[in-house]
C-alpha positions as CSV (number, residue, x, y, z in Angstrom):
1,W,-41.9,-19.2,-23.1
2,V,-42.0,-16.8,-20.3
3,S,-44.5,-19.4,-18.3
4,A,-41.4,-22.1,-18.6
5,A,-38.8,-19.4,-18.1
6,S,-40.3,-19.0,-14.7
7,A,-41.3,-22.2,-13.8
8,A,-38.5,-24.6,-14.4
9,P,-35.4,-23.3,-12.6
10,P,-36.7,-23.4,-9.2
11,P,-37.3,-27.5,-9.5
12,L,-34.1,-27.3,-11.3
13,C,-32.3,-25.5,-8.1
14,M,-34.3,-28.0,-5.7
15,M,-32.9,-30.8,-7.0
16,A,-29.3,-29.4,-7.4
17,H,-30.1,-28.3,-3.5
18,A,-30.9,-31.9,-2.8
19,R,-28.0,-33.8,-4.5
20,C,-25.5,-31.5,-2.5
21,E,-27.3,-32.2,0.7
22,R,-26.2,-35.7,-0.1
23,I,-22.8,-34.8,-1.2
24,I,-21.8,-33.0,1.7
25,G,-24.2,-34.4,4.5
26,R,-26.9,-32.8,6.7
27,G,-27.3,-32.5,10.5
28,A,-29.8,-34.5,12.1
29,K,-31.9,-31.1,13.0
30,G,-31.8,-30.1,9.9
31,S,-34.0,-32.4,8.3
32,D,-36.9,-30.9,10.0
33,A,-36.1,-27.4,9.5
34,S,-39.5,-25.7,7.2
35,T,-37.7,-22.4,6.5
36,R,-34.6,-21.1,5.3
37,G,-33.2,-19.4,8.2
38,D,-34.1,-22.3,10.4
39,E,-32.3,-24.9,7.7
40,T,-29.6,-22.5,7.6
41,A,-28.8,-22.5,11.4
42,H,-29.2,-26.4,11.9
43,S,-27.5,-27.8,8.7
44,R,-24.5,-25.3,9.6
45,G,-24.3,-26.3,13.4
46,G,-22.7,-29.5,12.4
47,W,-22.4,-32.2,9.1
48,S,-23.2,-35.4,8.8
49,A,-21.3,-38.0,6.9
50,P,-21.7,-37.9,3.0
51,E,-23.9,-40.8,1.4
52,P,-21.7,-42.6,-0.6
53,P,-21.1,-42.9,-3.6
54,T,-22.4,-39.4,-5.1
55,N,-21.0,-38.2,-8.9
56,V,-20.0,-34.4,-7.9
57,G,-19.6,-34.0,-11.9
58,S,-23.5,-34.3,-12.1
59,V,-24.4,-31.0,-10.1
60,C,-20.7,-29.0,-11.0
61,G,-19.1,-30.6,-13.7
62,F,-18.4,-29.1,-17.0
63,E,-21.5,-30.6,-18.9
64,A,-24.0,-29.7,-15.5
65,G,-22.2,-25.8,-16.2
66,R,-22.9,-25.6,-19.7
67,T,-26.1,-26.5,-19.6
68,V,-27.9,-25.8,-16.6
69,W,-25.9,-23.1,-14.3
70,I,-24.9,-20.7,-17.2
71,P,-28.5,-20.4,-18.4
72,L,-29.5,-20.1,-14.7
73,L,-27.1,-17.4,-14.0
74,E,-27.5,-15.1,-17.3
75,A,-31.1,-15.4,-16.3
76,S,-31.3,-14.5,-12.6
77,C,-29.3,-11.2,-13.5
78,D,-31.1,-10.3,-16.4
79,P,-33.5,-6.9,-16.3
80,A,-36.1,-8.8,-18.7
81,M,-36.6,-11.3,-16.4
82,A,-37.5,-9.1,-13.1
83,P,-41.1,-9.4,-13.3
84,W,-41.1,-13.4,-13.0
85,P,-39.4,-13.9,-9.7
86,G,-38.8,-17.7,-10.4
87,A,-36.7,-17.1,-13.6
88,G,-33.2,-18.1,-13.3
89,G,-33.7,-20.1,-10.1
90,G,-35.3,-17.3,-8.0
91,E,-34.8,-18.0,-4.1
92,W,-33.8,-21.9,-4.9
93,L,-30.8,-20.5,-6.6
94,H,-29.4,-18.6,-3.2
95,R,-30.3,-22.0,-1.4
96,F,-27.9,-24.0,-3.6
97,V,-25.1,-21.3,-3.3
98,A,-25.2,-21.2,0.3
99,R,-25.3,-24.9,0.5
100,A,-22.5,-25.7,-2.3
101,C,-20.3,-22.7,-1.6
102,V,-20.2,-21.5,2.1
103,F,-18.9,-23.2,5.1
104,S,-18.2,-27.0,4.6
105,G,-19.4,-26.5,0.4
106,E,-16.6,-27.3,-1.6
107,F,-18.1,-26.7,-4.9
108,A,-17.2,-23.0,-5.4
109,P,-14.1,-23.5,-7.7
110,Q,-15.6,-26.7,-9.4
111,L,-18.5,-24.3,-10.5
112,C,-17.0,-21.5,-11.5
113,R,-14.2,-23.2,-13.8
114,S,-17.2,-25.2,-15.4
115,L,-18.6,-21.7,-16.2
116,A,-15.6,-20.8,-18.5
117,P,-15.5,-20.3,-21.9
118,R,-13.9,-23.3,-23.3
119,A,-13.6,-24.7,-20.1
120,E,-13.7,-28.9,-20.6
121,E,-11.0,-28.1,-23.3
122,T,-8.8,-26.0,-21.6
123,V,-8.5,-28.5,-18.6
124,A,-7.9,-31.2,-21.3
125,N,-5.4,-29.4,-22.7
126,R,-3.7,-28.7,-19.3
127,D,-3.8,-32.0,-18.2
128,N,-1.9,-33.2,-21.7
129,R,0.6,-30.7,-21.7
130,L,1.8,-32.0,-17.7
131,R,1.5,-35.3,-18.5
132,A,3.6,-34.8,-21.4
133,K,5.9,-32.9,-19.8
134,I,6.2,-35.2,-16.4
135,L,6.4,-38.9,-18.8
136,T,9.0,-37.4,-21.1
137,A,11.0,-35.9,-18.4
138,G,14.8,-36.8,-18.3
139,G,14.7,-38.4,-22.3
140,P,17.5,-38.9,-24.1
141,G,18.4,-35.6,-24.4
142,G,19.5,-35.3,-20.4
143,S,19.5,-32.1,-18.7
144,D,21.6,-29.9,-21.8
145,E,18.2,-30.6,-23.9
146,D,17.1,-27.2,-25.3
147,E,13.6,-26.5,-24.4
148,D,12.3,-26.2,-28.1
149,D,14.0,-29.9,-28.4
150,A,12.1,-30.9,-25.7
151,R,8.5,-29.3,-27.1
152,R,9.1,-31.0,-30.5
153,R,10.3,-34.4,-28.7
154,R,6.7,-34.1,-26.3
155,A,4.7,-33.2,-29.3
156,A,5.7,-36.6,-31.4
157,A,5.3,-38.4,-28.6
158,F,1.9,-37.3,-27.7
159,G,0.5,-35.3,-30.6
160,D,-0.3,-31.7,-31.1
161,A,-1.9,-31.1,-27.5
162,A,1.3,-31.4,-25.9
163,R,2.7,-28.3,-28.3
164,G,-0.4,-26.0,-27.5
165,D,0.1,-22.4,-27.0
166,D,-0.3,-20.6,-23.6
167,E,-3.4,-19.3,-24.7
168,D,-5.1,-22.6,-24.8
169,H,-3.8,-23.6,-21.8
170,S,-5.0,-20.7,-19.6
171,E,-8.5,-20.0,-17.9
172,S,-10.6,-17.2,-19.3
173,F,-13.3,-15.3,-17.7
174,S,-17.0,-14.8,-18.1
175,S,-19.4,-12.6,-16.6
176,V,-21.3,-15.6,-15.3
177,Q,-18.5,-16.2,-13.0
178,A,-18.8,-13.1,-11.4
179,T,-22.6,-13.7,-11.1
180,L,-21.4,-16.3,-9.3
181,L,-19.0,-15.0,-7.2
182,H,-21.8,-12.0,-6.3
183,L,-24.2,-14.6,-4.9
184,I,-21.7,-16.0,-2.9
185,R,-20.5,-12.5,-1.6
186,E,-24.4,-12.1,-0.8
187,E,-24.1,-15.4,1.1
188,V,-21.0,-14.6,2.9
189,S,-22.0,-11.5,4.0
190,S,-25.7,-12.8,5.6
191,A,-24.0,-16.0,7.0
192,P,-24.5,-16.3,10.7
193,A,-21.3,-16.2,13.1
194,I,-20.6,-19.9,14.3
195,D,-19.8,-20.5,17.8
196,P,-17.7,-24.2,17.9
197,D,-18.6,-24.5,21.7
198,A,-22.6,-23.9,20.8
199,S,-22.6,-26.3,17.9
200,S,-23.6,-30.0,18.0
201,G,-21.6,-32.5,16.0
202,Y,-18.6,-30.4,16.2
203,D,-16.1,-31.3,13.6
204,G,-12.9,-29.3,14.1
205,P,-12.4,-25.5,13.4
206,E,-11.8,-25.6,9.8
207,S,-15.9,-27.2,9.6
208,H,-17.0,-23.2,10.7
209,L,-14.8,-21.7,8.5
210,V,-17.4,-19.6,6.2
211,L,-15.2,-20.4,3.2
212,C,-13.2,-23.8,3.2
213,E,-9.5,-23.6,2.3
214,G,-10.2,-24.9,-1.4
215,T,-12.6,-21.7,-1.9
216,L,-9.8,-19.5,-0.2
217,S,-7.0,-20.9,-2.5
218,Y,-9.2,-20.3,-5.7
219,L,-10.1,-16.9,-4.6
220,L,-6.8,-15.7,-4.2
221,D,-5.9,-17.6,-7.5
222,A,-8.8,-15.8,-9.7
223,T,-7.8,-12.5,-8.1
224,S,-4.2,-12.5,-9.1
225,R,-5.0,-13.7,-12.6
226,A,-7.8,-11.2,-13.2
227,A,-5.8,-8.5,-12.3
228,G,-2.7,-9.9,-14.9
229,V,-5.7,-9.9,-17.6
230,V,-6.8,-6.9,-16.9
231,E,-3.3,-4.8,-16.9
232,A,-2.5,-6.9,-20.1
233,V,-4.8,-5.9,-22.2
234,A,-4.7,-2.1,-20.9
235,S,-1.2,-1.8,-21.6
236,A,-1.2,-4.1,-25.0
237,K,-1.2,-2.0,-28.0
238,L,-3.3,-4.2,-30.4
239,V,-6.0,-6.1,-28.9
240,E,-8.5,-8.3,-30.3
241,E,-12.2,-8.5,-30.1
242,S,-12.5,-11.9,-27.9
243,A,-9.1,-10.5,-25.6
244,E,-11.3,-7.5,-24.9
245,A,-14.2,-9.3,-24.0
246,N,-12.1,-11.6,-21.7
247,A,-10.9,-8.5,-20.1
248,A,-14.1,-6.8,-19.2
249,A,-15.2,-10.3,-17.8
250,A,-12.0,-10.6,-15.7
251,R,-12.6,-6.8,-14.3
252,C,-16.1,-8.0,-13.0
253,V,-14.5,-11.3,-11.5
254,L,-11.9,-8.8,-9.9
255,E,-14.2,-6.6,-8.4
256,E,-16.4,-9.5,-7.0
257,C,-13.2,-11.2,-5.7
258,L,-12.1,-8.1,-4.1
259,G,-15.5,-7.6,-2.6
260,I,-15.8,-11.3,-1.2
261,W,-12.3,-10.5,0.8
262,R,-13.9,-7.3,2.1
263,V,-17.0,-8.9,3.3
264,V,-14.9,-11.9,4.8
265,T,-12.9,-9.4,7.3
266,E,-15.4,-7.5,7.9
267,R,-17.2,-10.6,9.8
268,E,-17.3,-10.4,13.5
269,V,-14.6,-13.3,15.0
270,K,-14.4,-13.9,18.6
271,P,-11.6,-12.8,20.4
272,R,-11.0,-16.9,21.8
273,I,-11.1,-17.9,18.0
274,V,-8.8,-15.0,16.0
275,Q,-5.5,-16.4,15.1
276,T,-6.4,-20.1,15.6
277,P,-7.6,-22.7,12.7
278,G,-11.3,-21.6,13.4
279,D,-10.4,-17.9,11.8
280,V,-10.9,-17.7,8.4
281,V,-9.2,-14.4,7.8
282,S,-5.8,-15.8,9.4
283,A,-6.3,-18.8,7.2
284,A,-6.4,-16.4,4.0
285,C,-3.7,-14.3,5.2
286,A,-1.7,-17.7,5.4
287,M,-2.2,-18.5,2.2
288,G,-0.6,-14.8,1.0
289,L,-3.9,-12.5,1.0
290,P,-1.9,-9.7,2.6
291,R,0.7,-10.0,-0.1
292,L,-1.7,-10.0,-2.7
293,L,-3.6,-6.5,-1.9
294,L,-0.2,-5.1,-1.2
295,A,1.2,-6.1,-4.6
296,L,-2.3,-5.2,-6.0
297,V,-1.7,-1.2,-4.3
298,A,2.1,-1.2,-5.1
299,A,1.4,-1.2,-9.0
300,M,0.0,1.8,-9.0
301,P,1.5,5.1,-8.5
302,P,1.3,6.7,-4.8
303,P,-1.7,8.7,-4.3
304,T,-1.5,12.2,-5.0
305,G,-3.8,13.5,-2.4
306,A,-7.9,14.1,-2.8
307,G,-10.1,17.7,-2.5
308,Q,-8.2,21.0,-2.9
309,T,-4.7,19.4,-1.9
310,S,-4.6,17.9,-5.0
311,K,-5.4,20.7,-6.8
312,A,-2.9,23.1,-4.9
313,S,0.3,24.5,-6.4
314,G,3.1,26.1,-4.7
315,P,3.6,25.8,-1.3
316,A,0.4,24.2,-0.3
317,A,0.8,21.5,-2.9
318,A,1.3,17.4,-1.6
319,P,4.9,16.5,-2.4
320,R,5.4,14.1,-4.9
321,L,6.4,10.6,-3.5
322,N,9.1,8.5,-4.6
323,P,7.2,5.3,-5.9
324,E,10.7,3.4,-5.1
325,H,9.9,4.1,-1.3
326,V,6.4,3.4,-1.5
327,S,6.1,0.3,-3.9
328,P,9.1,-2.4,-2.5
329,A,10.4,-4.3,-5.5
330,L,9.8,-7.4,-3.3
331,L,6.1,-7.3,-4.2
332,A,6.4,-6.9,-8.1
333,E,7.7,-10.9,-8.3
334,G,6.0,-14.0,-8.5
335,H,2.7,-12.9,-10.3
336,P,1.6,-11.3,-13.3
337,P,1.8,-7.4,-13.8
338,F,-0.9,-5.9,-12.0
339,P,-3.0,-2.9,-13.1
340,R,-1.1,0.3,-13.1
341,A,-4.4,2.5,-13.7
342,R,-7.5,2.3,-11.5
343,P,-9.9,0.0,-13.3
344,W,-13.1,1.4,-11.7
345,P,-13.3,4.2,-9.0
346,G,-12.9,3.1,-5.2
347,Y,-10.2,0.4,-6.8
348,R,-7.7,1.5,-4.1
349,V,-10.6,1.5,-1.1
350,D,-11.4,-2.0,-2.3
351,C,-7.8,-3.1,-1.9
352,I,-7.1,-1.4,1.4
353,A,-10.2,-1.9,3.0
354,P,-9.7,-6.1,3.7
355,L,-6.3,-5.6,4.2
356,A,-7.0,-3.0,7.2
357,N,-9.8,-5.2,8.5
358,A,-7.5,-8.2,8.6
359,M,-5.0,-7.0,10.8
360,F,-7.7,-5.8,13.6
361,A,-6.0,-7.8,16.6
362,R,-4.0,-10.1,14.5
363,P,-0.3,-9.3,15.5
364,S,0.9,-12.1,13.0
365,V,-0.9,-10.3,10.0
366,C,1.0,-7.2,10.8
367,D,4.2,-8.6,11.2
368,Q,3.5,-10.3,7.9
369,V,2.2,-6.5,6.1
370,A,5.6,-5.0,7.7
371,K,7.8,-7.7,6.6
372,L,6.4,-7.0,3.1
373,G,7.5,-3.4,3.1
374,G,3.6,-2.5,3.7
375,V,3.8,0.1,6.2
376,A,4.9,2.8,3.6
377,I,2.3,1.7,1.2
378,V,-0.8,2.0,4.1
379,L,0.7,5.4,5.2
380,A,0.7,6.8,1.6
381,A,-2.5,6.1,1.3
382,T,-3.3,8.3,4.3
383,R,-3.3,11.3,1.8
384,G,-6.5,10.0,-0.1
385,E,-7.0,10.4,-3.9
386,D,-9.8,11.4,-5.9
387,G,-12.0,8.7,-7.1
388,D,-11.3,6.9,-3.7
389,D,-13.7,7.6,-1.5
390,Y,-12.8,7.2,2.6
391,L,-9.6,5.9,1.1
392,R,-7.9,8.1,3.8
393,E,-10.0,6.7,6.5
394,W,-9.5,3.2,5.7
395,A,-6.0,3.8,5.7
396,L,-5.9,5.5,9.0
397,W,-8.0,2.4,10.6
398,G,-4.8,0.5,8.9
399,V,-2.0,2.5,10.5
400,R,-4.1,2.3,13.7
401,N,-4.5,-1.8,13.8
402,L,-0.6,-2.1,12.0
403,C,0.6,0.0,15.0
404,A,-1.4,-1.9,17.3
405,G,0.2,-5.4,16.3
406,S,3.4,-5.0,15.3
407,D,6.7,-3.3,17.1
408,A,8.3,-3.6,13.8
409,A,6.0,-1.2,12.3
410,R,5.9,0.8,15.1
411,G,9.7,1.3,15.5
412,E,9.9,1.9,11.5
413,I,7.4,5.0,11.9
414,E,9.4,6.5,14.7
415,R,12.1,6.3,12.7
416,M,10.6,8.6,10.3
417,Q,10.4,11.8,12.3
418,P,12.1,14.8,10.8
419,Q,15.7,15.0,10.6
420,A,16.2,18.4,9.3
421,A,15.0,21.2,7.3
422,A,15.4,21.3,3.3
423,D,13.9,24.6,2.4
424,S,14.9,26.9,-0.4
425,Q,16.9,30.1,0.0
426,E,13.9,32.3,-0.7
427,L,12.6,31.2,3.2
428,A,16.0,32.5,4.2
429,A,16.2,35.8,2.1
430,M,12.4,36.3,3.7
431,G,14.0,36.4,7.3
432,L,12.4,33.1,8.2
433,N,14.4,30.1,10.3
434,V,13.2,27.0,10.4
435,E,15.0,24.6,12.7
436,V,14.1,21.1,13.3
437,D,15.2,19.5,17.0
438,P,16.9,16.2,16.3
439,G,15.9,14.5,19.8
440,T,12.2,15.3,19.5
441,G,11.6,15.6,15.6
442,K,9.4,19.0,16.5
443,V,9.9,21.7,14.2
444,R,10.6,25.4,15.1
445,V,10.0,28.5,12.5
446,G,11.2,32.1,14.0
447,S,12.8,34.8,12.1
448,V,16.5,35.9,11.3
449,R,17.9,39.3,11.6
450,R,20.6,40.4,9.9
451,G,23.6,41.8,11.9
452,P,25.6,45.2,11.2
453,G,28.0,43.3,8.7
454,G,24.9,41.5,6.6
455,G,25.3,38.1,8.6
456,E,22.6,36.3,11.0
457,E,22.2,37.0,14.5
458,S,19.6,35.4,17.1
459,G,16.0,34.8,16.0
460,E,12.9,34.2,18.2
461,N,13.3,30.8,18.6
462,G,17.2,30.4,19.6
463,E,20.6,31.5,18.7
464,I,22.8,30.2,15.7
465,G,26.2,29.3,16.0
466,E,29.0,31.5,15.1
467,E,30.4,28.7,12.5
468,T,26.8,29.4,10.6
469,R,27.1,33.3,10.2
470,G,27.5,34.9,7.1
471,P,26.0,36.6,4.5
472,I,22.1,34.9,3.5
473,P,22.5,32.9,0.8
474,G,20.5,33.8,-2.4
475,A,21.1,37.8,-1.3
476,G,23.4,38.4,-3.9
477,D,26.3,36.4,-2.4
478,S,28.4,34.9,-5.3
479,R,29.2,32.5,-2.1
480,A,25.8,31.0,-2.1
481,P,25.7,27.3,-1.0
482,T,25.2,24.8,-3.4
483,A,21.9,22.7,-2.7
484,G,22.4,20.3,0.2
485,S,24.9,22.7,2.6
486,V,23.7,24.0,5.9
487,P,24.0,27.5,6.3
488,G,22.1,28.9,9.1
489,G,20.4,26.0,10.2
490,L,18.9,25.8,7.0
491,L,19.3,22.4,4.8
492,L,18.6,24.4,1.2
493,G,17.4,23.1,-2.0
494,P,16.9,25.1,-5.6
495,E,13.5,23.8,-6.2
496,G,11.8,25.3,-3.4
497,A,10.4,24.3,-0.1
498,K,10.4,20.2,0.0
499,T,9.3,19.6,3.6
500,P,6.1,20.4,5.3
501,A,8.1,23.0,7.4
502,G,9.1,24.8,4.5
503,R,5.5,25.0,3.3
504,A,4.2,25.8,6.7
505,A,6.4,28.9,6.9
506,V,5.8,30.0,3.2
507,A,2.1,29.5,4.1
508,A,2.4,31.8,6.9
509,L,4.1,34.7,5.4
510,M,1.4,34.3,2.5
511,A,-1.3,34.8,5.4
512,G,0.7,37.8,6.7
513,L,3.1,36.7,9.4
514,D,5.3,39.7,10.1
515,V,8.8,38.8,10.0
516,S,10.1,42.5,9.3
517,R,10.2,43.3,13.1
518,E,13.3,42.5,15.4
519,A,13.4,40.1,17.9
520,G,13.8,40.8,21.3
521,D,16.2,39.8,23.7
522,G,14.8,36.6,23.6
523,E,12.3,37.1,27.2
524,D,8.8,36.8,27.0
525,D,6.7,39.5,25.9
526,D,3.3,38.6,27.1
527,D,3.1,41.5,29.3
528,A,2.9,43.5,26.1
529,F,-0.1,41.8,25.2
530,E,-3.3,43.6,26.4
531,A,-6.7,41.0,26.8
532,P,-10.2,42.6,25.5
533,P,-12.0,43.9,28.1
534,N,-14.3,41.1,27.8
535,W,-12.0,38.1,28.5
536,K,-11.4,36.3,31.9
537,V,-7.5,36.0,32.4
538,A,-6.7,33.0,34.7
539,D,-3.4,33.2,36.3
540,L,-1.9,29.5,35.8
541,S,1.8,30.2,37.4
């Protein structure tokens, strides 16, 4: 059995590879190539016309998927078959995937669908339901016909196939699909960059996309459906065993789909091809890739910070972000609910990384992200999150590309500068004055001393206006203002320090900042400082 398992699959893959060559067509130079590298380079240089007629279903149809590709893909990832290199098709399986699914290969959607459980039955039920809906539209009931009456009328005309449940018409997932997607990911990662001007038999920019538009569309749909299945099972109270198995396979498919998007966006694209029909990233973004990735991130709670920041309490703790500001409602429409918790460690990075790469040198993509409300999402990711290694670095890369390519994004970030200090009454009682320059947004922290009548007088960083003089709030005065008033230049709140300025001030006090001494007359007191004898002091005036 072992001998048969290691000897039979390679010829099967060779036959499928040859059949794909006849379906797709092959360049003249590719016929003389003796190695895989030469064959790949020559055959991807240009494509001749296919040989008609050819039955595509014989290679990637439902029967071929059930009888050939499912056993081969299962054997290719079986650890027990590792000692036999030919098991699972060996090197010829990779050659077949490269020929059938990459560049001009358009068989990835058909092949993936043929690997799903009950694939042929699901497609037949869907086709029957669609046919019944079209042919019975505008029947005797007219536009006022109830949906239940319409369903019964279709069932009477076309049988039980038109009445089936939604589960009978929705595609399921399998681990074999994830294996195929992993092979496609490897081929995309190792595929050479194509220069249209240096290629013979140039058939237009679309022929040089590493993944054709049909495959890109299928991957977008598979990513969305897989994420919806994962969340549906995770949020359900009672889950059947079959649903759990489907969710486990959907999780693997989702991970591989995001991996493909990542390697696609990491491919080098010549500047003159960027944002042209020959740019695979621009083609995917035109189909909705930024919206999909932003929606996956927005469905989860905002990041809480990484390392000590996520564990800190008091002034050093990172403030909680309002999900309404970080997760636009627009991104929750048009798709099933996406996972609200990380399906695996690094999930956020797998969503942010391809988005950040896609925005590089592509102003149209940056404007699309800004229009969808993605600026706040990318900025929130710069806080990092435990379990998402390098999330902060990928988010900073995204902010850089976003600001470089979109005036709207830059303007939105510029309007985010501090407007006022929202600090606790305890800070004022300690003698700290926190002010924000409305022109520059810079924060100034200084001490406040009490006058003879208990009022506030000038501090180290400027004068306090006469209209704000009075007792320090929180210092035993019954007229202490409520949260939101502005006494002494401070916007107070009973919950404690709310802004980075307030937390910095509290942290400075905890570090030993002395605010008990009275401020001087406002002049510089540099003369009172004595430099150590080993310092070299230069006069820069």
